[in-house]
N, C-alpha and C positions, 0 to 999 in steps of 0.2 A: 502492502500499499503507499503512498506517496502522500509527503506531508511537507509543506514548504512552509518555510520563515522566512521573511523579509527583511533583512534589516538595513536601514539607511541612515544617511547624516553627514556632517562636515567630516572633514578632515579630523582624525584624534580626536574627536568627542568619546573613543570606546566602541565601536562598533565593531571592531575586529577583534578586540579581544573578547568581548560579550559572546560574537557568534561563536569563537573556537570553542569557548565554554559550554555552551547550550550545544553545540552541535555533539560535545563532548559526552556530555550529561546524557544527553539522548539516544549517543548511536546514530547522530546523521553525520551525510558525508557534510562537509561548507568546503565554499568557493569564494574566496578574496574576489571579489570582481576588479577592484581596484587594480588588480597585479593584471590582469587584462589589458588595463588602458597604459597600467608603467610599460610594460613589457612592449609596446604599440608604440609608446612613446621612445623605450630607448632603442627600439629596430631605426627608429630615426633620425639619430643618433649617428646610424653608419651609411646615410645617402638618400634611405626608402623613403619615399612619400608614405604619411599616415595613410592612406587606402592602403597600397602596396603591403605596408610594414602590417595592418590590422588581417588582409587575405591571407598572409602568408604566417601567422605567428601560427607556433606548433605548442605543443606541452612544455618540451624544453625549453622556449625560452622563457617560461614561466621558473624557470631554476636558476635563474642568473641573480650574479651577486650586487648589481648595483640597481635593483629595482626601488629599495627604499631612500634611497641618495633624495638630496630635494629636489635636481638636477630633472631628476626620474621623474617626481613627482608634477613638477612646472610644464613638462612635455603631458604627462598623462592628459591634464587637464587640457591641456592644446589640443591633443589629439579626438578629445573627447566630445568636442566642439563639432567638429565632422560628423554632419548626420550618416555618409560612407561609411565609415569605422563603425559606426554605432552598429550600425544595420547588421556590418560583416558581423561583427560578436553577439549579436541576439541569438542568434538560433543555441549554438554551443550552452550559453545563458542559461536558455529554455529548455533546453533537455537536460543540463543537470539538475534544474529546480524541480521535472518529476520522475525523478530518478525511483525505482524502489527503496523500502527502507528510510525514504525523509531526507532532506536538505537544507538547510542555511545556507543564503546568499547574502552577501554584504557588498554595500555598495554605494551607488547614488540615485539611481532613477531603477531600484529592484520593486519596489511596492509600486510603484505609478506608473511603468514602461513593461519591465522584464516580466515579472509573475504579477501583474493585478488580479489574479483570484488565489494568492498564494492563503493558506488559512491564518495567519498570524503576520503582524504588518506589524513594525517597529521604527521608529522616527529618533535617535537617539540625538542628545545636545549635549553641549557646553559652554561656558563663555569661552570668548575666545582668548582671554590672558590665561586661564586653565591650560585649555588646549592649545597653546603656544608653550606653554611648559611644557606637559608632556610632551610635546613634540620634540622642543630642545633636546631635553634631558635623552630621548632615544637618540636622536642625531650625533651629539658630544659621547654618549658611549662609544657610538661607531668610530669615532676618532672626528668627526668634522669639526672644521672650526669655523663656529656658526656661532653669531649673536643672538641673544633673545628678541631683540628687536626685529631685524630681520626675517627669524622662523613667524613673528607674530605679521610681518608685513606680507609676505608668501600665504600666510593661508588666507590672512584677509581678499588678497589680491585673488586666488584660489575659489575661495566662495563666490567673490561677485562674479568672475568669470562662468564658475558650474550653475549660478541661477539665475545670471541673463542670456545661457544661450536656447536657441531657439528650438533646439532638439530634447529633450527628454531632462528639462532645467533640474538642478538639485531641489524640492521642497519635498514637504510629506504627503503621501498619498491621505485623502480626505478618510479613508476609517484606520490611519495608523495609531497607533497608540505613541503618547512622545516621554521621551525615557531621559529625564537632563537629569547628567551624572557630576556637575561641576560641583555639588558638594556629596560628592555620595564615592565610597568605595569600591574598586572593582568589586572585591566578594559582595558589598552590598546591591549592587547594580543586578548582578549575575543572579543574584539570586531572586531581586522584584521579576527579572525578566523570566525564570523558570517558573516560578509560582505563577506568570501571567499564562505563561505557554500552557503550563500544568491545567489551569484551567479552558482555556479554548477548547484542549483534549478531550474532556470528559472525563 
C-alpha cells in the first residue's frame, strides 16, 4: 500500500531532518527532492545547460560531494526556475511518491505540484535568523569560510527567487499543516510530526 507524506518549506527550516526521522520511524522510503535540483545545478558547472543537466540526471549524480555547498544551493534555485527542468524531474518524483510501502518527500513544491493528493502535507518554517544560524553552522562544520551575514543574505535571496517564480512557487498547500520550528528542538518537532501522521493514518 502506498502512503505519501509531503514536507515542504524554505531552506534550513528543518524539513530535511524531520523527513529523514519520520521515514525511519515509519519504515518509509525518503527522497530529498532538493538534491535533484542541487545535482542538476552542479552539472551546469560543467558547461551543460539547465535542461541538458536535468534530462541527463542519474542516481549517481545524487552522490556528488559538492551538493551541500552554497554554490550548489544557489545553482539549484536558478535551475529550479526553469519550467523545462521542473518538468524533466516531475516523473521521477511522482513515481517515488507512489512506491509500495510508503514514501516521504521533502522539497519546495511537493504538496502543491508533485503530490497534491498526498495523505499528509506539512509546511515547515522557522525565522530567517534561526535558519541562517543553522545553515551557517552546517557550512562551517564542512570547512566553508563564510559569514553568518552572507548565509542570511543567501537564504533570503533564494526564498525570494523561489517564492516569485512562475512555475511551482514556494508556498504551503492550502491543506498543509504549518510547523514552526523556530523555538523547537529537533526532537520536539519530530515528535509533533509523528503524532500528526499517526492520527491521519488512523
